[in-house]
C-alpha positions as CSV (number, residue, x, y, z in Angstrom):
1,M,44.1,131.6,-110.2
2,S,42.3,132.7,-113.4
3,L,42.6,130.7,-116.5
4,K,44.0,133.0,-119.2
5,K,42.4,131.3,-122.2
6,K,40.5,132.8,-125.1
7,L,37.4,131.0,-126.4
8,L,35.1,131.7,-129.3
9,I,31.6,130.2,-128.8
10,L,29.9,130.0,-132.2
11,G,26.1,129.6,-131.8
12,G,24.3,127.3,-129.3
13,D,21.2,127.0,-127.2
14,A,20.2,127.7,-123.6
15,R,22.9,125.3,-122.3
16,Y,25.5,127.6,-123.6
17,L,24.2,130.6,-121.6
18,E,25.0,128.7,-118.4
19,A,28.3,127.4,-119.8
20,T,29.3,130.9,-120.7
21,H,28.5,132.3,-117.3
22,L,30.5,129.5,-115.6
23,L,33.5,129.8,-117.8
24,A,33.6,133.6,-117.6
25,D,33.4,133.4,-113.8
26,K,36.5,131.2,-113.9
27,G,38.4,133.8,-115.9
28,V,38.1,132.6,-119.5
29,D,37.9,135.4,-122.1
30,I,34.9,134.7,-124.3
31,A,33.8,136.0,-127.7
32,L,30.3,135.1,-128.7
33,V,28.8,134.8,-132.1
34,G,25.0,134.3,-132.4
35,Y,24.0,136.0,-129.1
36,D,22.9,139.4,-130.2
37,Q,19.5,138.8,-128.6
38,H,21.0,138.0,-125.2
39,P,23.5,140.5,-123.7
40,F,25.9,139.5,-121.0
41,Q,27.1,141.6,-118.1
42,Q,30.5,140.0,-117.5
43,K,33.4,142.2,-118.7
44,N,35.3,139.2,-120.2
45,V,32.3,138.2,-122.4
46,Q,31.9,140.1,-125.7
47,I,29.4,139.6,-128.5
48,V,31.3,139.9,-131.8
49,D,30.7,140.1,-135.5
50,P,32.3,137.1,-137.2
51,D,33.1,139.2,-140.3
52,H,35.1,141.8,-138.3
53,F,36.7,139.6,-135.6
54,S,40.4,138.8,-135.1
55,Y,40.7,135.0,-134.8
56,G,44.5,135.1,-134.4
57,H,44.4,135.0,-130.6
58,L,42.0,132.1,-129.9
59,D,42.8,129.0,-128.0
60,A,39.6,127.2,-128.8
61,V,36.3,127.3,-130.7
62,L,33.2,125.8,-129.2
63,L,30.4,124.7,-131.6
64,P,26.8,123.8,-130.6
65,V,26.2,120.4,-129.1
66,G,24.7,119.3,-132.5
67,G,27.7,120.6,-134.4
68,I,27.1,122.2,-137.8
69,D,25.1,121.1,-140.8
70,L,26.6,119.9,-144.1
71,N,26.8,123.5,-145.4
72,G,28.7,124.7,-142.3
73,E,25.7,126.5,-140.8
74,V,25.6,126.8,-137.0
75,E,22.4,126.7,-134.9
76,A,22.1,129.9,-133.0
77,T,19.0,130.2,-130.8
78,Y,19.6,133.8,-129.8
79,S,20.1,135.3,-133.2
80,D,18.1,135.8,-136.4
81,K,21.3,135.9,-138.5
82,T,22.6,133.0,-140.5
83,I,26.0,131.9,-139.0
84,H,28.6,129.6,-140.7
85,L,31.9,128.1,-139.6
86,T,34.2,128.5,-142.6
87,K,37.6,127.4,-143.7
88,E,38.7,131.1,-143.8
89,M,37.8,131.5,-140.1
90,L,39.8,128.4,-139.0
91,I,42.9,129.3,-141.1
92,Q,43.1,132.6,-139.1
93,T,43.3,130.8,-135.8
94,P,46.6,129.9,-134.2
95,E,47.9,126.4,-134.9
96,H,47.3,125.3,-131.3
97,C,43.6,126.3,-131.5
98,S,41.2,123.3,-131.1
99,V,37.6,122.9,-132.2
100,Y,35.2,121.5,-129.7
101,T,31.8,120.1,-130.6
102,G,29.1,117.7,-129.4
103,A,28.7,116.0,-132.7
104,A,30.8,116.0,-135.9
105,N,29.7,115.3,-139.5
106,I,31.8,114.8,-142.6
107,Y,31.8,118.5,-143.4
108,L,33.3,119.4,-140.0
109,E,35.8,116.6,-140.0
110,Q,37.0,117.6,-143.5
111,L,37.1,121.3,-142.5
112,T,39.3,120.6,-139.5
113,N,41.5,118.3,-141.4
114,Q,42.0,120.8,-144.2
115,T,43.0,123.5,-141.7
116,N,45.0,121.1,-139.5
117,R,43.0,122.0,-136.4
118,K,42.3,119.4,-133.7
119,L,38.7,118.4,-133.5
120,I,37.4,117.2,-130.0
121,K,34.0,115.7,-129.4
122,I,33.3,116.7,-125.8
123,F,30.8,113.9,-125.1
124,Q,33.2,111.1,-126.1
125,S,34.7,110.9,-122.6
126,E,33.0,108.4,-120.3
127,E,32.5,111.0,-117.6
128,M,30.8,113.5,-119.9
129,A,28.6,110.8,-121.5
130,I,27.3,109.5,-118.2
131,L,26.6,113.0,-116.8
132,N,24.8,114.1,-119.9
133,S,22.7,110.9,-119.9
134,I,20.9,112.1,-116.7
135,P,19.1,115.1,-118.2
136,T,18.6,113.1,-121.4
137,A,16.8,110.4,-119.5
138,E,14.7,112.9,-117.6
139,G,13.8,114.5,-120.9
140,A,12.9,111.2,-122.4
141,L,10.5,110.5,-119.4
142,H,8.9,113.9,-119.9
143,V,8.4,113.2,-123.6
144,A,6.9,109.7,-122.8
145,I,4.4,111.3,-120.4
146,E,3.4,113.9,-122.9
147,E,3.1,111.6,-125.9
148,T,1.2,108.7,-124.4
149,A,-2.4,108.4,-123.2
150,T,-1.5,106.0,-120.3
151,T,0.8,106.1,-117.3
152,V,4.4,105.1,-117.7
153,H,3.8,103.0,-114.6
154,N,3.1,99.5,-115.6
155,S,3.8,100.2,-119.3
156,N,5.9,97.8,-121.3
157,V,9.0,99.8,-122.3
158,M,11.7,98.7,-124.8
159,I,15.0,100.5,-124.7
160,V,17.1,99.8,-127.7
161,G,20.8,100.2,-126.8
162,F,22.2,99.5,-123.3
163,G,25.1,101.8,-123.3
164,R,25.7,104.8,-121.2
165,V,22.5,106.6,-122.2
166,G,20.4,103.4,-122.4
167,M,21.4,102.3,-119.0
168,T,20.4,105.7,-117.4
169,V,17.1,105.7,-119.3
170,A,16.4,102.2,-118.2
171,R,17.1,103.0,-114.6
172,L,14.7,106.0,-114.6
173,F,11.8,104.3,-116.4
174,S,12.2,101.3,-114.1
175,A,12.0,103.6,-111.1
176,A,8.8,105.1,-112.5
177,G,7.2,101.7,-112.4
178,A,7.6,100.6,-116.0
179,N,8.3,97.0,-117.1
180,V,11.6,97.7,-118.8
181,H,13.2,95.6,-121.5
182,V,16.6,96.4,-122.9
183,T,18.4,95.1,-125.9
184,V,21.8,93.4,-125.3
185,R,24.5,92.1,-127.5
186,N,26.5,90.0,-125.1
187,K,26.3,88.0,-121.8
188,T,27.9,90.8,-119.8
189,A,25.2,93.3,-120.8
190,A,22.5,90.7,-120.1
191,A,24.0,90.1,-116.6
192,K,24.0,93.9,-115.9
193,A,20.4,94.1,-117.0
194,Y,19.5,91.2,-114.7
195,G,21.3,92.9,-111.8
196,M,19.2,96.0,-112.4
197,G,15.9,94.0,-112.4
198,L,15.4,94.5,-116.2
199,H,14.4,92.1,-118.9
200,S,17.1,91.6,-121.5
201,V,16.3,91.0,-125.2
202,W,19.0,89.9,-127.6
203,I,19.2,92.5,-130.3
204,N,18.7,89.9,-133.0
205,D,15.4,89.0,-131.4
206,L,14.1,92.6,-131.3
207,Q,11.6,92.1,-134.2
208,K,9.7,89.3,-132.5
209,E,10.0,90.6,-128.9
210,I,8.7,94.1,-129.6
211,K,5.0,93.2,-130.4
212,D,3.7,94.0,-126.9
213,I,5.7,97.1,-126.3
214,D,3.9,100.4,-125.4
215,I,6.9,102.7,-125.5
216,C,10.0,102.1,-127.5
217,L,13.1,104.3,-126.9
218,N,16.0,104.2,-129.2
219,T,19.5,105.3,-128.2
220,V,21.4,103.7,-131.1
221,P,22.5,106.0,-134.0
222,A,22.0,103.3,-136.6
223,P,18.9,102.0,-138.5
224,I,17.7,99.6,-135.9
225,L,14.0,100.4,-135.9
226,N,13.5,99.5,-139.6
227,K,10.4,98.5,-141.5
228,K,10.4,94.9,-140.2
229,V,10.6,95.9,-136.6
230,I,8.1,98.8,-136.9
231,A,5.7,96.4,-138.7
232,N,5.5,94.3,-135.5
233,L,4.7,97.2,-133.2
234,K,1.2,97.8,-131.7
235,K,-0.6,100.7,-133.4
236,D,-0.7,102.7,-130.2
237,C,3.0,102.2,-129.5
238,V,5.0,105.4,-129.2
239,I,8.6,105.5,-130.5
240,I,11.0,108.0,-128.9
241,D,14.3,108.2,-130.7
242,L,17.1,109.8,-128.6
243,A,19.9,109.1,-131.1
244,S,21.7,111.9,-132.9
245,A,20.5,112.8,-136.4
246,P,19.4,111.0,-138.5
247,G,18.4,108.7,-135.6
248,G,17.8,105.0,-135.8
249,T,14.1,105.0,-136.8
250,D,12.5,104.7,-140.2
251,F,10.3,107.7,-139.6
252,T,8.7,107.6,-143.0
253,Y,7.5,104.1,-142.6
254,A,6.4,104.7,-139.0
255,K,4.2,107.6,-140.3
256,K,2.9,105.3,-143.1
257,Q,1.9,102.8,-140.4
258,N,0.2,105.5,-138.3
259,I,2.7,104.9,-135.5
260,K,3.7,108.0,-133.5
261,A,7.5,108.5,-133.7
262,V,9.2,111.4,-132.0
263,H,12.8,112.3,-132.8
264,A,13.7,113.9,-129.4
265,L,16.9,115.7,-130.1
266,G,18.7,118.0,-127.7
267,L,16.6,117.0,-124.7
268,P,19.1,118.2,-122.0
269,G,19.0,121.7,-123.5
270,K,15.2,121.7,-123.4
271,T,14.4,120.1,-120.1
272,A,17.4,120.9,-117.9
273,P,19.5,123.6,-119.7
274,K,21.1,124.9,-116.5
275,T,22.3,121.4,-115.4
276,A,23.4,120.5,-118.9
277,G,25.1,123.8,-119.4
278,K,27.0,123.4,-116.1
279,I,28.2,120.0,-117.3
280,I,29.5,121.5,-120.6
281,G,31.0,124.5,-118.9
282,E,32.9,122.3,-116.3
283,A,34.1,120.0,-119.0
284,M,35.3,122.9,-121.2
285,Y,37.2,124.4,-118.3
286,E,39.1,121.2,-117.7
287,L,39.7,120.8,-121.5
288,L,41.1,124.3,-121.7
289,N,43.2,123.7,-118.6
290,N,44.7,120.6,-120.2
291,K,43.3,118.3,-117.5
292,I,41.4,116.2,-120.1
293,Q,43.0,115.2,-123.4
């Protein structure tokens, strides 16, 4: 049975091409803003002008994985036009219309609060976070290979954060032959690390334990890799920050110390857009179908 839902996709990258195809094939009526450079063949997919679009029939609005900036601007890979999500747009949507996003800043939270629209972060569920961590980890390994002059095999790798992303990253780098260290905050996490054959480092000891590390990967969206920690790094160490903006690295100080630091945002969309897009499309279908709350 087709799912008779109406979705507006506002901006996005290559992941959303795959998600759009998947949702359209499942019967969702889709309006696209920010895709004037990429036409679709499905009859239930229409590219629309946000200034001349009727928002009153929508069930949901899907924003890019990175959300919107503090001015409401939306990233749109397939358009040269500047696109914004505005209060006027949301007010025109039905009361039941929900706003879906990967990340949410203060502006977006205030906007949805002011218009009394439900805001849902699609990567908050355990299932989504784990699935999305796989292309993130593969992308991180790709960045590490490109940005270092030595093999990952036998490198000393520190992974800051041992949550859903950190665990998948640790597993992949360990499989590639790296000597993997992970930061932990409790005995349970330390036991998990031990069971995976990893070296655990208490987060409070990071500053002193990081001095022999070749590759440091951060997954924590907090200022963990500060001046004191960076000052103890080897000069040829490479930092790869996977955390959402603004990340957890003092990039200014790293540059001052001549330490290479890469803020690797949106890796799933760059290294595995089809897989990442399928994950998003399947999740959105279930969300629209009220299978996930």
